N, C-alpha and C positions, 0 to 999 in steps of 0.2 A: 502445307501452312497452316496456320493453326489459325483461328476466328478471332476473332477480337468478341470481349463480353460486359455484358453490364454489371458494374458491382455500383450496388447502394451505399450510401454513408446511412449514417444513424436517423439523422437530421431529415434525408431526402426519405426516408421510409415510415417516418413518425406525420411529417406535410400529407404524405400519398396514401396513409392510414385515415387522413380527417377526410379527404376528398370522395366526393359519390361517385357510387362505382358503374357508371358508365366514365364520366372522368379520371376518373384510375385507369383504365383503361386504352380512353385513348394519350395518354402519360405513359404508358407500357409499353401500346403499339407502338410509339413513336420511337422510343430507343428500343423494339426491337427493329423497326425497320431501318434505324441506322447501323444498329453493329449487322446485317444480313447485308448491308449494302458493300459491307468489306473496305472500306474502308470512311470513317467517319467523317472525316473532312470533306468530304462530297457534299455533306448534309449539313446543313445550318449554317452559322456563323461567328465568325472568331467576335470576341468583345474585344474590347478595346478599353481605355483609361482607368482607371481602377479596379476593373478584373476586365483586365488582357492577358492573356495565357487560356482562356477557359475558351466555352464552346456553348450555343446554347442552341434550342428543338425547339419548333414549333406543336405544339398541338393545338389547334382553334387557338384561343384567347389565353391557353395556359402555354409556361416555355420549364423548356427544363433547364438546369445551366451546369455543365459539366465541365470535365478538366480530360483530357486524354493523358494516357500517359503510354508511351511508343512503346518503351524496352516489355510490359509486358501484356500488352495488348489491353487493355482495360479502359473502358469508358466509365471514371468514376460520375456518377450519379450524384450531385450535391445538394440540390435546391428544385422544388418546383413550386412554383405557384403564379397566377394573374400577369401579365403583360405590366400592369402598371405598379406592381408591387414588386416582383420579385429583384428588379434592379437595385432595388435600394439598399 
């Protein structure tokens, strides 16, 4: 069985570089836990409305928005931000 992997978008990588080391490490640990679980749908939450089709994962007060691509077993990391701004 092939394992899921995280693929960051350019925008996600840029946002992650702006975070302090501790917060960035927390975000990376969150994504690592998602792929290590073997099923990214077992963690996080599906989003609705204009963000339907995406999932969000929590790391403290930070949120990571991702798209799951089943055909390639990829968790595409799209955006990271504080809970009160990431959904805008």
